[in-house]
All heavy atoms as a GROMACS GRO file, in nm:
protein
  483
    1MET      N    1  -5.181  -5.760  -5.691
    1MET     CA    2  -5.056  -5.811  -5.710
    1MET      C    3  -4.949  -5.715  -5.647
    1MET      O    4  -4.856  -5.765  -5.585
    1MET     CB    5  -5.023  -5.823  -5.860
    1MET     CG    6  -4.888  -5.860  -5.887
    1MET     SD    7  -4.839  -5.858  -6.060
    1MET     CE    8  -4.926  -5.728  -6.129
    2GLN      N    9  -4.968  -5.583  -5.653
    2GLN     CA   10  -4.881  -5.496  -5.604
    2GLN      C   11  -4.861  -5.507  -5.456
    2GLN      O   12  -4.757  -5.510  -5.391
    2GLN     CB   13  -4.915  -5.349  -5.634
    2GLN     CG   14  -4.890  -5.310  -5.779
    2GLN     CD   15  -4.954  -5.183  -5.826
    2GLN    OE1   16  -5.068  -5.150  -5.778
    2GLN    NE2   17  -4.893  -5.112  -5.909
    3ARG      N   18  -4.980  -5.533  -5.380
    3ARG     CA   19  -4.983  -5.555  -5.234
    3ARG      C   20  -4.905  -5.687  -5.212
    3ARG      O   21  -4.824  -5.690  -5.110
    3ARG     CB   22  -5.121  -5.570  -5.190
    3ARG     CG   23  -5.193  -5.442  -5.180
    3ARG     CD   24  -5.323  -5.456  -5.109
    3ARG     NE   25  -5.418  -5.355  -5.164
    3ARG     CZ   26  -5.540  -5.375  -5.201
    3ARG    NH1   27  -5.588  -5.500  -5.191
    3ARG    NH2   28  -5.615  -5.285  -5.247
    4ARG      N   29  -4.916  -5.787  -5.284
    4ARG     CA   30  -4.847  -5.913  -5.257
    4ARG      C   31  -4.694  -5.896  -5.268
    4ARG      O   32  -4.622  -5.950  -5.196
    4ARG     CB   33  -4.902  -6.024  -5.348
    4ARG     CG   34  -5.039  -6.069  -5.321
    4ARG     CD   35  -5.096  -6.175  -5.420
    4ARG     NE   36  -5.228  -6.208  -5.396
    4ARG     CZ   37  -5.277  -6.291  -5.298
    4ARG    NH1   38  -5.193  -6.353  -5.221
    4ARG    NH2   39  -5.401  -6.313  -5.290
    5LEU      N   40  -4.658  -5.828  -5.378
    5LEU     CA   41  -4.512  -5.801  -5.393
    5LEU      C   42  -4.461  -5.711  -5.287
    5LEU      O   43  -4.348  -5.729  -5.252
    5LEU     CB   44  -4.493  -5.732  -5.534
    5LEU     CG   45  -4.514  -5.824  -5.658
    5LEU    CD1   46  -4.516  -5.741  -5.781
    5LEU    CD2   47  -4.412  -5.931  -5.666
    6GLU      N   48  -4.542  -5.626  -5.235
    6GLU     CA   49  -4.505  -5.540  -5.118
    6GLU      C   50  -4.486  -5.623  -4.996
    6GLU      O   51  -4.392  -5.600  -4.917
    6GLU     CB   52  -4.610  -5.435  -5.099
    6GLU     CG   53  -4.563  -5.315  -5.022
    6GLU     CD   54  -4.658  -5.199  -5.022
    6GLU    OE1   55  -4.780  -5.222  -5.040
    6GLU    OE2   56  -4.616  -5.082  -5.014
    7GLU      N   57  -4.568  -5.724  -4.975
    7GLU     CA   58  -4.555  -5.808  -4.860
    7GLU      C   59  -4.420  -5.876  -4.852
    7GLU      O   60  -4.373  -5.906  -4.740
    7GLU     CB   61  -4.658  -5.922  -4.862
    7GLU     CG   62  -4.800  -5.881  -4.815
    7GLU     CD   63  -4.893  -5.998  -4.822
    7GLU    OE1   64  -4.868  -6.102  -4.755
    7GLU    OE2   65  -4.996  -5.982  -4.890
    8ILE      N   66  -4.362  -5.906  -4.964
    8ILE     CA   67  -4.228  -5.982  -4.965
    8ILE      C   68  -4.118  -5.884  -5.002
    8ILE      O   69  -4.013  -5.928  -5.038
    8ILE     CB   70  -4.239  -6.098  -5.057
    8ILE    CG1   71  -4.275  -6.060  -5.204
    8ILE    CG2   72  -4.328  -6.204  -5.005
    8ILE    CD1   73  -4.268  -6.168  -5.301
    9TRP      N   74  -4.144  -5.759  -4.984
    9TRP     CA   75  -4.044  -5.653  -4.991
    9TRP      C   76  -3.981  -5.633  -5.132
    9TRP      O   77  -3.863  -5.598  -5.141
    9TRP     CB   78  -3.933  -5.667  -4.888
    9TRP     CG   79  -3.986  -5.674  -4.754
    9TRP    CD1   80  -4.029  -5.784  -4.678
    9TRP    CD2   81  -4.013  -5.563  -4.663
    9TRP    NE1   82  -4.078  -5.741  -4.559
    9TRP    CE2   83  -4.068  -5.607  -4.549
    9TRP    CE3   84  -3.992  -5.416  -4.680
    9TRP    CZ2   85  -4.103  -5.520  -4.442
    9TRP    CZ3   86  -4.031  -5.335  -4.580
    9TRP    CH2   87  -4.085  -5.390  -4.461
   10LEU      N   88  -4.054  -5.665  -5.235
   10LEU     CA   89  -4.000  -5.649  -5.368
   10LEU      C   90  -4.052  -5.530  -5.442
   10LEU      O   91  -4.001  -5.485  -5.552
   10LEU     CB   92  -4.025  -5.776  -5.455
   10LEU     CG   93  -3.944  -5.900  -5.414
   10LEU    CD1   94  -3.974  -6.012  -5.502
   10LEU    CD2   95  -3.797  -5.871  -5.424
   11TYR      N   96  -4.165  -5.475  -5.392
   11TYR     CA   97  -4.220  -5.355  -5.454
   11TYR      C   98  -4.253  -5.246  -5.348
   11TYR      O   99  -4.302  -5.286  -5.242
   11TYR     CB  100  -4.358  -5.395  -5.531
   11TYR     CG  101  -4.427  -5.279  -5.585
   11TYR    CD1  102  -4.378  -5.223  -5.709
   11TYR    CD2  103  -4.542  -5.227  -5.520
   11TYR    CE1  104  -4.457  -5.108  -5.755
   11TYR    CE2  105  -4.606  -5.120  -5.577
   11TYR     CZ  106  -4.563  -5.058  -5.696
   11TYR     OH  107  -4.633  -4.952  -5.751
   12HIS      N  108  -4.220  -5.124  -5.374
   12HIS     CA  109  -4.247  -5.016  -5.296
   12HIS      C  110  -4.299  -4.903  -5.373
   12HIS      O  111  -4.216  -4.837  -5.449
   12HIS     CB  112  -4.120  -4.973  -5.212
   12HIS     CG  113  -4.055  -5.083  -5.142
   12HIS    ND1  114  -4.103  -5.138  -5.029
   12HIS    CD2  115  -3.946  -5.158  -5.163
   12HIS    CE1  116  -4.024  -5.234  -4.986
   12HIS    NE2  117  -3.929  -5.254  -5.067
   13GLY      N  118  -4.422  -4.880  -5.366
   13GLY     CA  119  -4.476  -4.781  -5.450
   13GLY      C  120  -4.630  -4.775  -5.432
   13GLY      O  121  -4.683  -4.838  -5.340
   14ARG      N  122  -4.700  -4.708  -5.513
   14ARG     CA  123  -4.836  -4.688  -5.506
   14ARG      C  124  -4.910  -4.816  -5.548
   14ARG      O  125  -4.871  -4.883  -5.636
   14ARG     CB  126  -4.893  -4.573  -5.599
   14ARG     CG  127  -4.833  -4.439  -5.556
   14ARG     CD  128  -4.883  -4.329  -5.647
   14ARG     NE  129  -5.025  -4.335  -5.646
   14ARG     CZ  130  -5.103  -4.259  -5.723
   14ARG    NH1  131  -5.046  -4.169  -5.797
   14ARG    NH2  132  -5.235  -4.272  -5.719
   15ASP      N  133  -5.013  -4.850  -5.478
   15ASP     CA  134  -5.097  -4.967  -5.510
   15ASP      C  135  -5.216  -4.912  -5.601
   15ASP      O  136  -5.323  -4.883  -5.556
   15ASP     CB  137  -5.146  -5.025  -5.381
   15ASP     CG  138  -5.240  -5.143  -5.408
   15ASP    OD1  139  -5.234  -5.201  -5.518
   15ASP    OD2  140  -5.327  -5.177  -5.317
   16ASP      N  141  -5.183  -4.900  -5.726
   16ASP     CA  142  -5.278  -4.834  -5.820
   16ASP      C  143  -5.323  -4.927  -5.931
   16ASP      O  144  -5.398  -4.879  -6.014
   16ASP     CB  145  -5.218  -4.709  -5.874
   16ASP     CG  146  -5.095  -4.732  -5.956
   16ASP    OD1  147  -5.048  -4.851  -5.975
   16ASP    OD2  148  -5.023  -4.629  -5.992
   17GLY      N  149  -5.287  -5.047  -5.931
   17GLY     CA  150  -5.323  -5.147  -6.025
   17GLY      C  151  -5.250  -5.129  -6.167
   17GLY      O  152  -5.282  -5.206  -6.262
   18ASP      N  153  -5.156  -5.036  -6.173
   18ASP     CA  154  -5.089  -5.010  -6.302
   18ASP      C  155  -4.971  -5.106  -6.309
   18ASP      O  156  -4.893  -5.114  -6.215
   18ASP     CB  157  -5.046  -4.865  -6.307
   18ASP     CG  158  -4.970  -4.830  -6.433
   18ASP    OD1  159  -5.002  -4.894  -6.536
   18ASP    OD2  160  -4.889  -4.738  -6.433
   19TYR      N  161  -4.957  -5.178  -6.419
   19TYR     CA  162  -4.846  -5.270  -6.439
   19TYR      C  163  -4.718  -5.187  -6.494
   19TYR      O  164  -4.691  -5.198  -6.617
   19TYR     CB  165  -4.881  -5.381  -6.527
   19TYR     CG  166  -4.790  -5.503  -6.512
   19TYR    CD1  167  -4.818  -5.599  -6.414
   19TYR    CD2  168  -4.685  -5.526  -6.597
   19TYR    CE1  169  -4.733  -5.708  -6.402
   19TYR    CE2  170  -4.595  -5.633  -6.585
   19TYR     CZ  171  -4.628  -5.728  -6.486
   19TYR     OH  172  -4.543  -5.830  -6.469
   20SER      N  173  -4.663  -5.112  -6.408
   20SER     CA  174  -4.551  -5.023  -6.445
   20SER      C  175  -4.420  -5.094  -6.464
   20SER      O  176  -4.412  -5.220  -6.439
   20SER     CB  177  -4.540  -4.911  -6.344
   20SER     OG  178  -4.491  -4.972  -6.226
   21ASP      N  179  -4.328  -5.023  -6.512
   21ASP     CA  180  -4.191  -5.086  -6.521
   21ASP      C  181  -4.143  -5.138  -6.383
   21ASP      O  182  -4.072  -5.236  -6.370
   21ASP     CB  183  -4.090  -4.989  -6.574
   21ASP     CG  184  -4.111  -4.951  -6.722
   21ASP    OD1  185  -4.177  -5.033  -6.787
   21ASP    OD2  186  -4.060  -4.842  -6.767
   22ARG      N  187  -4.176  -5.062  -6.270
   22ARG     CA  188  -4.136  -5.102  -6.140
   22ARG      C  189  -4.195  -5.234  -6.101
   22ARG      O  190  -4.138  -5.324  -6.034
   22ARG     CB  191  -4.176  -4.992  -6.037
   22ARG     CG  192  -4.095  -4.869  -6.055
   22ARG     CD  193  -4.132  -4.756  -5.970
   22ARG     NE  194  -4.111  -4.794  -5.831
   22ARG     CZ  195  -4.148  -4.728  -5.725
   22ARG    NH1  196  -4.226  -4.621  -5.744
   22ARG    NH2  197  -4.119  -4.763  -5.601
   23VAL      N  198  -4.328  -5.252  -6.135
   23VAL     CA  199  -4.396  -5.375  -6.102
   23VAL      C  200  -4.334  -5.485  -6.190
   23VAL      O  201  -4.307  -5.597  -6.132
   23VAL     CB  202  -4.553  -5.364  -6.138
   23VAL    CG1  203  -4.615  -5.498  -6.110
   23VAL    CG2  204  -4.612  -5.258  -6.039
   24GLU      N  205  -4.312  -5.469  -6.312
   24GLU     CA  206  -4.252  -5.566  -6.405
   24GLU      C  207  -4.114  -5.610  -6.344
   24GLU      O  208  -4.083  -5.729  -6.344
   24GLU     CB  209  -4.237  -5.513  -6.540
   24GLU     CG  210  -4.185  -5.619  -6.638
   24GLU     CD  211  -4.170  -5.567  -6.784
   24GLU    OE1  212  -4.228  -5.458  -6.814
   24GLU    OE2  213  -4.108  -5.639  -6.858
   25HIS      N  214  -4.035  -5.516  -6.306
   25HIS     CA  215  -3.906  -5.547  -6.245
   25HIS      C  216  -3.926  -5.638  -6.120
   25HIS      O  217  -3.853  -5.737  -6.101
   25HIS     CB  218  -3.830  -5.422  -6.208
   25HIS     CG  219  -3.699  -5.448  -6.147
   25HIS    ND1  220  -3.589  -5.490  -6.215
   25HIS    CD2  221  -3.655  -5.428  -6.021
   25HIS    CE1  222  -3.488  -5.508  -6.127
   25HIS    NE2  223  -3.527  -5.473  -6.011
   26ALA      N  224  -4.023  -5.594  -6.032
   26ALA     CA  225  -4.043  -5.676  -5.909
   26ALA      C  226  -4.082  -5.818  -5.942
   26ALA      O  227  -4.037  -5.915  -5.877
   26ALA     CB  228  -4.152  -5.602  -5.824
   27VAL      N  229  -4.165  -5.836  -6.038
   27VAL     CA  230  -4.210  -5.964  -6.084
   27VAL      C  231  -4.095  -6.046  -6.136
   27VAL      O  232  -4.070  -6.160  -6.108
   27VAL     CB  233  -4.324  -5.959  -6.194
   27VAL    CG1  234  -4.349  -6.095  -6.251
   27VAL    CG2  235  -4.452  -5.902  -6.130
   28ASN      N  236  -4.003  -5.983  -6.213
   28ASN     CA  237  -3.888  -6.049  -6.269
   28ASN      C  238  -3.794  -6.088  -6.155
   28ASN      O  239  -3.741  -6.202  -6.160
   28ASN     CB  240  -3.820  -5.944  -6.367
   28ASN     CG  241  -3.717  -6.017  -6.449
   28ASN    OD1  242  -3.691  -6.138  -6.448
   28ASN    ND2  243  -3.648  -5.943  -6.540
   29VAL      N  244  -3.775  -6.002  -6.059
   29VAL     CA  245  -3.690  -6.043  -5.948
   29VAL      C  246  -3.750  -6.162  -5.870
   29VAL      O  247  -3.682  -6.252  -5.835
   29VAL     CB  248  -3.669  -5.924  -5.851
   29VAL    CG1  249  -3.598  -5.961  -5.726
   29VAL    CG2  250  -3.582  -5.811  -5.934
   30TYR      N  251  -3.879  -6.148  -5.842
   30TYR     CA  252  -3.945  -6.256  -5.776
   30TYR      C  253  -3.923  -6.394  -5.854
   30TYR      O  254  -3.900  -6.496  -5.797
   30TYR     CB  255  -4.100  -6.228  -5.758
   30TYR     CG  256  -4.176  -6.344  -5.695
   30TYR    CD1  257  -4.157  -6.360  -5.559
   30TYR    CD2  258  -4.261  -6.417  -5.764
   30TYR    CE1  259  -4.225  -6.465  -5.492
   30TYR    CE2  260  -4.324  -6.520  -5.704
   30TYR     CZ  261  -4.311  -6.543  -5.572
   30TYR     OH  262  -4.383  -6.647  -5.505
   31GLN      N  263  -3.947  -6.394  -5.981
   31GLN     CA  264  -3.938  -6.512  -6.055
   31GLN      C  265  -3.793  -6.567  -6.054
   31GLN      O  266  -3.773  -6.689  -6.044
   31GLN     CB  267  -3.969  -6.480  -6.210
   31GLN     CG  268  -4.110  -6.457  -6.236
   31GLN     CD  269  -4.136  -6.398  -6.374
   31GLN    OE1  270  -4.057  -6.322  -6.419
   31GLN    NE2  271  -4.249  -6.436  -6.436
   32SER      N  272  -3.696  -6.484  -6.050
   32SER     CA  273  -3.559  -6.522  -6.040
   32SER      C  274  -3.528  -6.587  -5.902
   32SER      O  275  -3.470  -6.692  -5.899
   32SER     CB  276  -3.460  -6.398  -6.059
   32SER     OG  277  -3.329  -6.437  -6.042
   33TYR      N  278  -3.578  -6.519  -5.795
   33TYR     CA  279  -3.555  -6.573  -5.660
   33TYR      C  280  -3.619  -6.712  -5.639
   33TYR      O  281  -3.565  -6.799  -5.573
   33TYR     CB  282  -3.615  -6.478  -5.553
   33TYR     CG  283  -3.548  -6.358  -5.523
   33TYR    CD1  284  -3.607  -6.255  -5.450
   33TYR    CD2  285  -3.410  -6.331  -5.568
   33TYR    CE1  286  -3.538  -6.134  -5.420
   33TYR    CE2  287  -3.343  -6.218  -5.536
   33TYR     CZ  288  -3.409  -6.116  -5.461
   33TYR     OH  289  -3.342  -6.006  -5.429
   34LYS      N  290  -3.730  -6.733  -5.697
   34LYS     CA  291  -3.814  -6.854  -5.682
   34LYS      C  292  -3.786  -6.948  -5.792
   34LYS      O  293  -3.849  -7.064  -5.793
   34LYS     CB  294  -3.959  -6.824  -5.677
   34LYS     CG  295  -4.003  -6.742  -5.547
   34LYS     CD  296  -3.971  -6.822  -5.424
   34LYS     CE  297  -4.017  -6.736  -5.304
   34LYS     NZ  298  -4.007  -6.819  -5.181
   35ALA      N  299  -3.697  -6.922  -5.886
   35ALA     CA  300  -3.668  -7.008  -6.006
   35ALA      C  301  -3.803  -7.056  -6.076
   35ALA      O  302  -3.819  -7.168  -6.107
   35ALA     CB  303  -3.583  -7.123  -5.956
   36ILE      N  304  -3.892  -6.963  -6.100
   36ILE     CA  305  -4.014  -6.987  -6.164
   36ILE      C  306  -3.990  -6.999  -6.316
   36ILE      O  307  -3.931  -6.910  -6.377
   36ILE     CB  308  -4.123  -6.876  -6.132
   36ILE    CG1  309  -4.148  -6.877  -5.987
   36ILE    CG2  310  -4.238  -6.897  -6.220
   36ILE    CD1  311  -4.239  -6.772  -5.937
   37GLU      N  312  -4.030  -7.107  -6.373
   37GLU     CA  313  -4.023  -7.128  -6.516
   37GLU      C  314  -4.169  -7.139  -6.568
   37GLU      O  315  -4.253  -7.180  -6.500
   37GLU     CB  316  -3.945  -7.252  -6.545
   37GLU     CG  317  -3.804  -7.250  -6.498
   37GLU     CD  318  -3.721  -7.368  -6.522
   37GLU    OE1  319  -3.778  -7.472  -6.582
   37GLU    OE2  320  -3.606  -7.376  -6.490
   38GLY      N  321  -4.175  -7.116  -6.694
   38GLY     CA  322  -4.313  -7.133  -6.757
   38GLY      C  323  -4.376  -6.993  -6.793
   38GLY      O  324  -4.463  -6.989  -6.876
   39ASP      N  325  -4.336  -6.890  -6.721
   39ASP     CA  326  -4.382  -6.755  -6.757
   39ASP      C  327  -4.259  -6.678  -6.810
   39ASP      O  328  -4.150  -6.683  -6.746
   39ASP     CB  329  -4.439  -6.687  -6.638
   39ASP     CG  330  -4.565  -6.753  -6.577
   39ASP    OD1  331  -4.635  -6.815  -6.655
   39ASP    OD2  332  -4.586  -6.746  -6.456
   40PRO      N  333  -4.280  -6.597  -6.908
   40PRO     CA  334  -4.167  -6.508  -6.955
   40PRO      C  335  -4.124  -6.420  -6.848
   40PRO      O  336  -4.203  -6.377  -6.755
   40PRO     CB  337  -4.233  -6.432  -7.069
   40PRO     CG  338  -4.346  -6.503  -7.111
   40PRO     CD  339  -4.399  -6.570  -6.986
   41PRO      N  340  -3.997  -6.376  -6.838
   41PRO     CA  341  -3.947  -6.279  -6.735
   41PRO      C  342  -4.029  -6.160  -6.730
   41PRO      O  343  -4.059  -6.091  -6.837
   41PRO     CB  344  -3.803  -6.257  -6.782
   41PRO     CG  345  -3.762  -6.370  -6.864
   41PRO     CD  346  -3.889  -6.418  -6.934
   42GLY      N  347  -4.067  -6.122  -6.609
   42GLY     CA  348  -4.145  -5.999  -6.586
   42GLY      C  349  -4.288  -6.012  -6.618
   42GLY      O  350  -4.362  -5.921  -6.598
   43VAL      N  351  -4.338  -6.127  -6.664
   43VAL     CA  352  -4.483  -6.158  -6.695
   43VAL      C  353  -4.549  -6.219  -6.576
   43VAL      O  354  -4.510  -6.324  -6.534
   43VAL     CB  355  -4.497  -6.226  -6.827
   43VAL    CG1  356  -4.646  -6.258  -6.851
   43VAL    CG2  357  -4.437  -6.149  -6.939
   44TYR      N  358  -4.656  -6.167  -6.535
   44TYR     CA  359  -4.734  -6.225  -6.422
   44TYR      C  360  -4.826  -6.328  -6.482
   44TYR      O  361  -4.954  -6.306  -6.487
   44TYR     CB  362  -4.809  -6.109  -6.347
   44TYR     CG  363  -4.872  -6.155  -6.221
   44TYR    CD1  364  -4.797  -6.197  -6.113
   44TYR    CD2  365  -5.006  -6.150  -6.199
   44TYR    CE1  366  -4.853  -6.240  -5.989
   44TYR    CE2  367  -5.063  -6.188  -6.083
   44TYR     CZ  368  -4.984  -6.227  -5.976
   44TYR     OH  369  -5.034  -6.270  -5.853
   45GLY      N  370  -4.771  -6.436  -6.510
   45GLY     CA  371  -4.846  -6.549  -6.572
   45GLY      C  372  -4.897  -6.648  -6.466
   45GLY      O  373  -4.876  -6.624  -6.347
   46PRO      N  374  -4.957  -6.760  -6.506
   46PRO     CA  375  -5.009  -6.856  -6.413
   46PRO      C  376  -4.914  -6.919  -6.311
   46PRO      O  377  -4.946  -6.933  -6.192
   46PRO     CB  378  -5.076  -6.955  -6.498
   46PRO     CG  379  -5.022  -6.936  -6.634
   46PRO     CD  380  -4.971  -6.801  -6.644
   47GLU      N  381  -4.790  -6.942  -6.354
   47GLU     CA  382  -4.699  -6.998  -6.263
   47GLU      C  383  -4.650  -6.900  -6.156
   47GLU      O  384  -4.640  -6.935  -6.038
   47GLU     CB  385  -4.576  -7.053  -6.344
   47GLU     CG  386  -4.601  -7.169  -6.436
   47GLU     CD  387  -4.667  -7.292  -6.376
   47GLU    OE1  388  -4.614  -7.325  -6.261
   47GLU    OE2  389  -4.757  -7.343  -6.432
   48THR      N  390  -4.624  -6.781  -6.196
   48THR     CA  391  -4.586  -6.670  -6.104
   48THR      C  392  -4.698  -6.640  -6.012
   48THR      O  393  -4.681  -6.628  -5.890
   48THR     CB  394  -4.549  -6.544  -6.183
   48THR    OG1  395  -4.446  -6.582  -6.282
   48THR    CG2  396  -4.492  -6.440  -6.089
   49ARG      N  397  -4.820  -6.628  -6.068
   49ARG     CA  398  -4.933  -6.601  -5.979
   49ARG      C  399  -4.955  -6.711  -5.873
   49ARG      O  400  -4.979  -6.675  -5.754
   49ARG     CB  401  -5.061  -6.586  -6.065
   49ARG     CG  402  -5.184  -6.560  -5.986
   49ARG     CD  403  -5.302  -6.535  -6.079
   49ARG     NE  404  -5.417  -6.496  -5.997
   49ARG     CZ  405  -5.523  -6.453  -6.049
   49ARG    NH1  406  -5.535  -6.431  -6.181
   49ARG    NH2  407  -5.622  -6.418  -5.966
   50ARG      N  408  -4.948  -6.835  -5.912
   50ARG     CA  409  -4.969  -6.944  -5.819
   50ARG      C  410  -4.866  -6.940  -5.707
   50ARG      O  411  -4.897  -6.951  -5.585
   50ARG     CB  412  -4.956  -7.082  -5.897
   50ARG     CG  413  -4.993  -7.198  -5.822
   50ARG     CD  414  -4.990  -7.327  -5.896
   50ARG     NE  415  -4.953  -7.324  -6.044
   50ARG     CZ  416  -5.043  -7.305  -6.148
   50ARG    NH1  417  -5.166  -7.308  -6.125
   50ARG    NH2  418  -4.996  -7.312  -6.271
   51ALA      N  419  -4.741  -6.919  -5.743
   51ALA     CA  420  -4.632  -6.909  -5.636
   51ALA      C  421  -4.651  -6.798  -5.545
   51ALA      O  422  -4.644  -6.803  -5.424
   51ALA     CB  423  -4.498  -6.899  -5.700
   52LEU      N  424  -4.678  -6.674  -5.603
   52LEU     CA  425  -4.696  -6.552  -5.520
   52LEU      C  426  -4.821  -6.563  -5.433
   52LEU      O  427  -4.821  -6.521  -5.310
   52LEU     CB  428  -4.706  -6.428  -5.610
   52LEU     CG  429  -4.706  -6.296  -5.543
   52LEU    CD1  430  -4.576  -6.272  -5.455
   52LEU    CD2  431  -4.722  -6.182  -5.639
   53GLU      N  432  -4.929  -6.618  -5.482
   53GLU     CA  433  -5.051  -6.627  -5.400
   53GLU      C  434  -5.038  -6.728  -5.290
   53GLU      O  435  -5.103  -6.714  -5.190
   53GLU     CB  436  -5.170  -6.658  -5.489
   53GLU     CG  437  -5.219  -6.536  -5.568
   53GLU     CD  438  -5.335  -6.564  -5.655
   53GLU    OE1  439  -5.387  -6.674  -5.660
   53GLU    OE2  440  -5.382  -6.468  -5.717
   54ALA      N  441  -4.946  -6.831  -5.312
   54ALA     CA  442  -4.929  -6.933  -5.209
   54ALA      C  443  -4.860  -6.888  -5.084
   54ALA      O  444  -4.873  -6.932  -4.979
   54ALA     CB  445  -4.847  -7.048  -5.268
   55GLU      N  446  -4.784  -6.772  -5.098
   55GLU     CA  447  -4.706  -6.724  -4.983
   55GLU      C  448  -4.744  -6.585  -4.938
   55GLU      O  449  -4.674  -6.534  -4.848
   55GLU     CB  450  -4.551  -6.728  -5.018
   55GLU     CG  451  -4.503  -6.637  -5.122
   55GLU     CD  452  -4.361  -6.638  -5.140
   55GLU    OE1  453  -4.278  -6.620  -5.047
   55GLU    OE2  454  -4.315  -6.661  -5.250
   56THR      N  455  -4.848  -6.531  -4.987
   56THR     CA  456  -4.883  -6.396  -4.950
   56THR      C  457  -5.036  -6.394  -4.929
   56THR      O  458  -5.107  -6.474  -4.976
   56THR     CB  459  -4.852  -6.283  -5.058
   56THR    OG1  460  -4.910  -6.318  -5.180
   56THR    CG2  461  -4.699  -6.278  -5.073
   57THR      N  462  -5.084  -6.277  -4.864
   57THR     CA  463  -5.227  -6.274  -4.832
   57THR      C  464  -5.299  -6.170  -4.926
   57THR      O  465  -5.419  -6.171  -4.948
   57THR     CB  466  -5.252  -6.219  -4.690
   57THR    OG1  467  -5.196  -6.091  -4.672
   57THR    CG2  468  -5.194  -6.314  -4.587
   58GLY      N  469  -5.217  -6.071  -4.980
   58GLY     CA  470  -5.279  -5.968  -5.064
   58GLY      C  471  -5.343  -5.860  -4.985
   58GLY      O  472  -5.412  -5.774  -5.041
   59ARG      N  473  -5.318  -5.848  -4.858
   59ARG     CA  474  -5.382  -5.742  -4.773
   59ARG      C  475  -5.285  -5.628  -4.750
   59ARG      O  476  -5.170  -5.639  -4.752
   59ARG     CB  477  -5.427  -5.797  -4.638
   59ARG     CG  478  -5.525  -5.899  -4.650
   59ARG     CD  479  -5.580  -5.946  -4.524
   59ARG     NE  480  -5.666  -6.061  -4.544
   59ARG     CZ  481  -5.689  -6.152  -4.459
   59ARG    NH1  482  -5.634  -6.148  -4.338
   59ARG    NH2  483  -5.769  -6.248  -4.492
   0.00000   0.00000   0.00000
């Protein structure tokens, strides 16, 4: 997920798999930009995951 957020310039940091405050903030910003509903703010739930995976590669 961190790599995917990095692809769209919302996360800049270590790709360590830790769901830190920085990652939560990036997810929250992404949800806001994409008007994602159905997942709580900052939570990488199914709606957020579906949207992010549709536009990124994860590499």
